[in-house]
Structure formats: C-alpha cells, structure tokens
C-alpha positions, -999 to 999 in steps of 0.1 A, spaced: 0 -2 0 30 25 9 37 21 -30 5 34 -40 5 62 -19 43 73 -33 25 70 -67 -1 94 -58 18 118 -43 37 113 -78 10 124 -95 -4 152 -75 31 168 -80 38 159 -120 3 163 -130 -19 183 -107 15 206 -99 5 204 -60 23 230 -40 47 218 -19 32 227 15 -1 213 1 18 183 -9 26 181 28 -4 182 41 -17 155 18 13 127 27 10 132 59 -28 125 56 -29 98 36 -1 81 57 -24 84 87 -47 68 66 -32 39 47 -17 35 86 -52 26 101 -62 3 74 -29 -13 79 -38 -22 114 -73 -33 106 -56 -59 83 -64 -43 55 -35 -43 25 -59 -43 -6 -73 -8 -20 -108 -30 -32 -109 -44 8 -114 -10 16 -152 -1 25 -175 26 30 -180 20 67 -140 14 66 -137 51 57 -165 68 77 -148 45 108 -114 59 103 -127 97 99 -153 91 133 -118 83 145 -104 116 138 -134 132 150 -128 113 184 -95 125 189 -110 157 185 -95 168 150 -122 196 141 -145 198 112 -125 215 84 -101 184 87 -121 157 93 -133 172 57 -98 180 43 -90 141 49 -120 129 35 -110 150 7 -76 133 1 -86 100 9 -115 109 -22 -86 120 -46 -62 85 -35 -88 62 -42 -100 81 -71 -62 81 -85 -67 44 -75 -91 39 -99 -81 57 -125 -46 40 -132 -66 6 -129 -51 0 -94 -85 -8 -78 -115 -12 -91 -141 10 -66 -145 35 -50 -151 28 -15 -159 67 -9 -182 76 -36 -210 78 -13 -190 91 18 -202 127 20 -181 152 38 -188 166 75 -209 195 76 -178 224 80 -193 251 109 -185 279 90 -160 300 122 -153 339 109 -125 353 105 -109 374 130 -115 412 112 -93 444 126 -114 477 122 -102 500 102 -92 519 136 -73 492 144 -53 488 117 -42 524 120 -27 519 155 -11 487 142 4 500 112 18 528 133 36 510 157 71 503 142 99 529 153 100 545 118 135 561 130 149 528 130 160 507 100 142 476 116 109 501 119 111 510 83 114 471 74 83 459 97 61 495 88 68 481 50 58 449 60 29 455 77 15 479 50 23 452 20 -3 426 39 -30 453 46 -26 471 8 -25 436 -8 -43 412 13 -19 385 4 -6 355 21 19 346 46 32 319 29 31 348 -6 46 378 14 76 357 16 83 343 -14 74 378 -36 112 388 -53 122 423 -61 110 416 -103 77 415 -87 73 447 -77 60 465 -107 57 499 -88 58 520 -121 18 509 -120 16 502 -82 9 465 -87 29 433 -69 29 397 -87 22 371 -65 23 339 -68 -1 315 -52 -15 278 -43 0 256 -70 20 281 -83 -7 305 -97 1 338 -107 -21 366 -101 -17 408 -99 -28 431 -69 -23 462 -64 -6 477 -35 -18 512 -35 1 546 -31 2 541 5 20 506 3 49 517 -23 57 542 -4 65 525 28 80 495 6 102 522 -20 119 541 21 126 508 28 138 491 -5 157 527 -11 174 530 31 171 496 45 175 467 27 206 474 11 217 474 51 204 441 57 208 422 19 240 398 16 247 379 -14 240 340 -21 212 347 15 190 366 0 178 355 -34 170 387 -44 138 383 -19 121 414 -16 116 411 25 149 401 41 160 398 77 188 414 93 211 386 90 203 390 49 183 362 46 143 360 34 121 364 61 98 335 73 64 329 79 74 328 115 87 359 122 62 374 102 36 359 127 62 371 157 68 406 143 27 410 137 21 402 171 43 420 190 31 455 177 -5 444 180 3 438 217 15 467 217 -7 487 201 -36 479 225 -55 448 203 -67 424 226 -79 402 194 -60 371 184 -36 389 155 -21 368 125 -13 379 95 -38 360 81 -61 393 99 -47 414 81 -58 394 52 -96 392 64 -96 428 74 -80 440 35 -115 419 21 -138 431 47 -132 470 44 -132 462 9 -168 449 7 -184 470 34 -168 503 14 -186 488 -18 -161 467 -36 -177 443 -62 -174 407 -44 -156 395 -81 -132 415 -79 -121 408 -39 -118 374 -56 -95 379 -78 -71 400 -55 -73 368 -25 -71 349 -58 -96 321 -43 -105 296 -70 -143 296 -56 -165 328 -51 -180 308 -24 -141 315 -3 -146 353 -7 -185 351 3 -172 346 41 -161 383 41 -200 392 38 -208 384 72 -195 416 85 -210 429 118 -249 440 123 -245 471 135 -224 480 99 -256 459 84 -285 477 105 -258 517 94 -260 506 57 -303 494 57 -314 528 74 -291 547 52 -297 531 19 -335 520 15 -361 539 6 -384 535 31 -361 540 58 -351 572 43 -386 586 41 -385 576 79 -357 591 87 -367 624 72 -397 623 86 -380 622 122 -358 649 115 -390 674 107 -407 661 135 -378 663 155 -374 703 140 -412 713 145 -409 702 186 -380 724 188 -399 754 172 
C-alpha cells in the first residue's frame, strides 16, 4: 500500500502541480489513513469498504480534529481512491457515497480600520528595523496576500510604475494585485534606506523582505512581528498575518467593492470562499439598511422633521 501512496504523491506533483505545503499536508493525511488500514489488516485498496472510511473519519473526530480537518482528510482520501481507480490499481472507489462532514463556518478575526491604523503606526520608523516592519505591515494590508505569498515576493515582482505586485499563490498560480500609493511609499523607503543594509550576496536570493542577517524572512518571523505590534497597539484580539488579509477583504467589501474583484485579488478559485467576508458586523448592516433603504430614508426624514417642529 505504501508504494501506491508514493505513486499518488508523484501524480499530485507531476500532473496536478500541487504546491509543496499542500503536498506535505496530503502526505500526512494519506499516510495516517494507510496506517489505519494496515492496523485493520487491509493490504489491498479493493478490501476497503465505505464503512471503513467512515470509521476512520469518526476516529479522527474522536481524537479532537475539527470538522474542517476531518473534511480535508476525506478530500485527500477521496482523491487517493479516485487516482487508484483511474490508474487501474483498484476496481472501486469506497468514498463515492461518503459525504463530507458539515463544516462549521468560522468567521475570521477582523480588525476595524482604527485597529489597523494603530497596528501600522507601532514600528519605530526612526530605525532601519522599524522601517522594514512598517513596510511589511503596509504591504500585507494593502495587498491582502497570504503570509506564504509575502515571503516569496521577489524584487522583480514589484511593478512600481503601475502600483502593482506579482504574487504566486496556491499551486504556483500567478496573479497581479494592487498595492496602492501608501503601501508603495513604505516599500520604496524600505528598498532605498534599509534593504541595502540587510541584504547579503548569496543569502537574500532577490527576495523583497529580508531579515537583519540577509536571509529571506520566514512565515514564523512575520507572525511574531505582527503579534508583537498588536500587543503594543493594545489590540486584544488574536492577531495574525491572516487577520490583515481578512481585514483587507472585509474593508473593501464594506466600502462597496465588487465581490468578484475581491475574489480575484485574494486569489480564491471559488467565489464561495470570498463570501465569508460578507458576514460583517450587524451594526454596519443596520447602518447600510437605514442609510440606503428608501422607506428607512423616508422615516429618517420624517423623524428629523418632527424633531425640528418640536424644537420650534
């Protein structure tokens, strides 16, 4: 069975062009699944029954995996069995009738505009490190990129004249996103005043954001920087690089941006993924309804008129 796993993983790389992080997750999920099958005495994929798959998923849920993680495991298992059937390494797919567990839709942590502004103002821009960190925070909020995308942005990906950035997302898919004048201002200041101090030949690899020793910044380093500045800004929410991505999307949609445009900027393949950002706070929804609904506008005008009459 382990040989089949290796063939499947090779297929994901060669045929599907799967990104390294996604491939690592698939390997982990499939190897755990095959280990379970072996403990059940199953050595041939045709011996797997739908009840076997269901029992495995129940075991995952029983040890505390959240619904989204169980669903991800089932997606990997389903792809594995479909591959085996397509390659004539098995005659049937035991997952064909298995349903994905219902996923709880968790709303992302979103900072309001004032919180974002406080966060951006935390780095001490009288120091080289502060300038770099301010540029990094501005870049994340201006573009809405994932932290995994941020740390791969190269010097040649910055299209300054057009205020755009080239980003390589999941599955190495390329997209172009706006950065805007303010984000570009801080990135340019970092490039002119700081990066030449940090960058080192043979270490920096032409990556945009580098550490003080010249190496490309890691996702972990970016997370720690954001957490540090969130604490100093007095923000009590659990803040991460993804919080800035969520805030970017939410603020655009609250401002009236078209959902399809936001989808393109975020690099979402499915519009339903972007729609989570429409779950904005109820007070904002009430304000929009009050301000734009014609009957509410009439009621507001009548209330204002009554109030004026009473004052007279």
